[in-house]
C-alpha positions as CSV (number, residue, x, y, z in Angstrom):
1,M,-3.8,19.0,30.8
2,V,-2.4,17.7,34.3
3,P,1.2,16.7,34.2
4,A,0.3,13.2,34.9
5,L,-2.3,12.9,31.9
6,W,0.3,14.5,29.6
7,W,2.7,12.0,30.3
8,C,0.5,9.3,29.7
9,V,-0.8,10.8,26.1
10,A,3.2,11.4,25.4
11,E,3.8,7.8,26.3
12,L,1.1,6.3,24.2
13,N,2.1,8.3,21.1
14,T,5.8,7.6,21.4
15,K,4.8,3.6,21.7
16,K,2.8,4.1,18.4
17,M,5.3,5.6,16.5
18,Q,8.2,3.4,17.8
19,P,10.2,2.1,14.8
20,L,9.6,-1.3,13.2
21,K,11.6,-3.9,14.5
22,R,13.8,-6.1,11.8
23,T,12.9,-9.4,14.0
24,H,11.2,-11.3,11.0
25,E,13.8,-10.3,8.6
26,E,16.5,-11.5,11.0
27,T,14.9,-14.9,11.7
28,L,14.9,-15.5,7.8
29,A,18.5,-14.2,7.7
30,Q,19.3,-17.0,10.3
31,Q,17.8,-19.6,7.7
32,G,19.8,-18.3,4.9
33,F,17.4,-15.5,3.1
34,F,19.0,-12.2,3.1
35,A,16.8,-10.7,0.2
36,V,13.5,-10.4,1.7
37,A,10.9,-8.8,-0.5
38,G,7.8,-7.4,1.6
39,V,4.5,-7.1,-0.8
40,D,1.5,-4.7,-0.2
41,E,-1.1,-3.2,-2.4
42,A,-3.4,0.1,-2.2
43,G,-6.7,0.5,-3.9
44,R,-8.2,-2.9,-3.1
45,G,-11.7,-1.4,-1.8
46,A,-11.8,2.0,-4.0
47,F,-14.8,2.7,-6.0
48,A,-12.6,4.2,-8.9
49,G,-9.0,4.1,-10.0
50,P,-6.5,1.4,-10.3
51,L,-5.4,-1.1,-7.9
52,V,-1.6,-0.9,-7.2
53,A,1.0,-3.5,-5.7
54,A,4.4,-2.9,-4.7
55,A,7.2,-5.1,-3.9
56,V,10.6,-3.7,-1.9
57,I,13.7,-5.8,-0.8
58,M,15.5,-3.2,2.1
59,P,18.8,-3.7,2.9
60,M,19.3,-4.8,6.7
61,D,21.3,-1.8,7.5
62,A,18.6,0.6,6.2
63,E,17.5,2.7,9.1
64,I,14.1,4.6,8.4
65,P,12.7,5.2,11.9
66,R,9.2,6.8,10.7
67,V,8.0,3.9,8.4
68,Q,4.8,2.4,9.7
69,D,1.8,1.1,8.0
70,S,0.8,3.5,5.3
71,K,-2.7,4.1,6.6
72,K,-1.0,5.5,10.0
73,I,0.9,8.3,8.0
74,A,0.1,11.7,7.0
75,E,0.3,12.0,2.9
76,K,3.0,14.5,3.1
77,V,5.1,12.2,5.6
78,R,4.5,9.3,3.2
79,E,5.8,11.4,0.2
80,V,9.1,12.1,2.2
81,L,9.3,8.3,3.0
82,Y,8.6,7.2,-0.4
83,E,11.6,9.0,-1.4
84,E,13.8,7.7,1.4
85,I,12.6,3.9,0.7
86,T,13.0,3.9,-3.2
87,T,16.7,5.5,-2.5
88,K,18.1,3.0,-0.1
89,A,16.1,0.0,-1.3
90,R,18.1,-2.8,-3.1
91,A,15.2,-3.2,-5.5
92,W,11.7,-2.1,-5.7
93,A,8.6,-2.3,-8.1
94,V,4.9,-1.7,-8.6
95,A,2.2,-3.1,-10.8
96,I,-0.6,-1.4,-11.8
97,L,-4.1,-2.8,-12.7
98,S,-6.8,-0.6,-14.2
99,E,-10.5,-0.4,-13.1
100,Q,-11.1,-2.5,-16.5
101,V,-9.0,-5.3,-15.6
102,I,-10.5,-5.3,-12.1
103,D,-14.2,-5.1,-13.5
104,N,-13.4,-8.1,-16.2
105,G,-12.0,-10.5,-13.5
106,G,-13.0,-9.6,-10.1
107,V,-11.1,-7.6,-7.5
108,Q,-9.8,-10.6,-5.3
109,K,-8.3,-11.9,-8.6
110,A,-6.9,-8.6,-9.5
111,N,-5.4,-8.1,-6.4
112,L,-3.8,-11.2,-6.3
113,L,-2.4,-11.0,-9.9
114,A,-1.0,-7.1,-9.0
115,L,1.0,-8.8,-5.9
116,A,2.4,-11.2,-7.9
117,Q,3.3,-8.9,-10.9
118,A,4.9,-6.7,-8.5
119,V,7.3,-9.4,-7.3
120,K,8.0,-10.5,-11.0
121,N,8.8,-6.9,-11.6
122,L,11.7,-6.5,-9.3
123,T,15.0,-6.2,-11.1
124,Q,16.6,-8.5,-8.3
125,A,15.2,-11.8,-7.2
126,P,14.1,-12.1,-3.7
127,D,15.3,-15.1,-1.3
128,Y,12.0,-15.0,0.3
129,V,8.9,-13.0,-0.1
130,V,6.3,-11.7,2.8
131,I,3.1,-10.6,1.6
132,D,0.4,-8.5,3.7
133,G,-2.6,-11.0,4.2
134,F,-2.4,-12.9,1.1
135,A,-0.9,-16.4,0.2
136,L,0.6,-16.3,-3.5
137,K,2.1,-18.9,-5.7
138,L,5.5,-17.9,-6.5
139,P,8.8,-19.1,-7.7
140,Y,10.2,-18.1,-4.4
141,P,9.5,-19.3,-0.7
142,S,6.8,-17.0,0.7
143,Q,4.7,-16.2,3.5
144,K,1.4,-14.3,3.9
145,I,1.3,-12.0,7.0
146,I,-1.6,-10.8,8.8
147,H,-1.2,-7.1,9.7
148,G,2.0,-7.5,7.9
149,D,1.8,-3.8,7.0
150,R,1.9,-2.5,10.8
151,D,4.4,-5.2,11.9
152,V,6.9,-6.4,9.3
153,F,9.4,-3.6,7.8
154,P,9.3,-4.4,4.2
155,I,6.0,-4.8,4.1
156,A,5.4,-1.4,5.5
157,C,7.8,-0.1,3.0
158,A,6.0,-1.5,0.3
159,S,2.5,-0.4,1.5
160,I,4.1,3.4,1.3
161,I,5.4,2.8,-2.1
162,A,1.9,1.5,-3.2
163,K,-0.1,4.3,-1.5
164,V,1.9,7.0,-2.7
165,T,2.0,5.8,-6.2
166,R,-1.7,5.3,-6.4
167,D,-2.4,8.7,-4.8
168,R,-0.3,10.4,-7.2
169,I,-2.1,8.7,-10.0
170,M,-5.4,9.7,-8.2
171,R,-4.4,13.6,-8.2
172,A,-3.7,13.2,-11.8
173,L,-6.8,12.0,-12.8
174,E,-8.6,14.8,-10.9
175,Q,-7.5,16.9,-13.7
176,D,-9.5,14.6,-16.3
177,Y,-12.5,14.3,-14.0
178,P,-12.6,17.5,-11.8
179,A,-16.1,17.0,-10.7
180,Y,-15.0,13.9,-8.7
181,R,-12.2,15.7,-6.7
182,F,-10.1,12.5,-6.8
183,A,-7.3,14.2,-5.3
184,T,-9.1,14.6,-1.9
185,H,-10.7,11.0,-1.3
186,K,-8.7,9.1,-4.0
187,G,-11.6,7.2,-5.1
188,Y,-12.5,5.6,-1.9
189,G,-16.4,5.2,-0.9
190,T,-16.6,8.5,1.5
191,L,-19.6,10.3,1.8
192,Q,-18.5,13.1,-0.4
193,H,-17.7,10.8,-3.2
194,R,-21.0,9.1,-3.0
195,R,-22.8,12.4,-3.3
196,E,-20.7,13.1,-6.4
197,I,-21.6,9.9,-7.9
198,H,-24.8,10.9,-7.2
199,E,-24.8,14.3,-8.9
200,H,-22.7,13.4,-11.8
201,G,-23.2,9.7,-12.3
202,L,-20.4,7.2,-13.0
203,S,-17.2,8.3,-14.7
204,A,-15.1,5.9,-17.0
205,I,-12.7,4.9,-14.1
206,H,-15.4,3.9,-12.1
207,R,-15.6,0.1,-11.1
208,K,-18.9,-0.7,-12.8
209,S,-18.4,-4.2,-10.8
210,F,-18.7,-2.9,-7.6
211,R,-22.5,-2.0,-8.3
212,L,-22.1,1.6,-7.9
213,N,-25.4,2.3,-9.5
214,K,-27.2,2.6,-6.1
215,W,-25.1,6.1,-5.5
216,K,-26.5,7.4,-8.9
């Protein structure tokens, strides 16, 4: 690779991985909100397994440079960041809703319920709540932020907690359902997973309301 081209690629990679700024939290602090909870979920679109939401309140002096949207981070790095986030957090919590709850009420209702429950599960009440992409009815001032998981530090932290928590659940579930290799695709609708459904049918943890019979 020629030096000029290498420099351009290196610069782009550096920009992509720049630490998230805390400007949103700083603005809220100027308004008197000092305990800002970020909220996000993982598994909303998966074919199988639970939906997991997380809420986290991070201190303003917490420095975790590699925190980004969980989808942009390798699995091993997410695991390391999970430990650092949960250690440094002022408070954090998760809410886990099973595939049965999703099937009974629909994924949208389950998603909102999980997000709200994660906030409720916090051991410290937040002053303000910022949620990735969804508006919630909460007993605190709150705001939905589109693409919050890639722009707002506490939401990105919540996305990592939710993703790692759900990935660990799916890896454990592979022991009960080895034919589906949930540790690999985590229950999402990959080509591999669709082939497994075609070969083995639906397991007890597949979401029947998603009309997955077309893959059988």
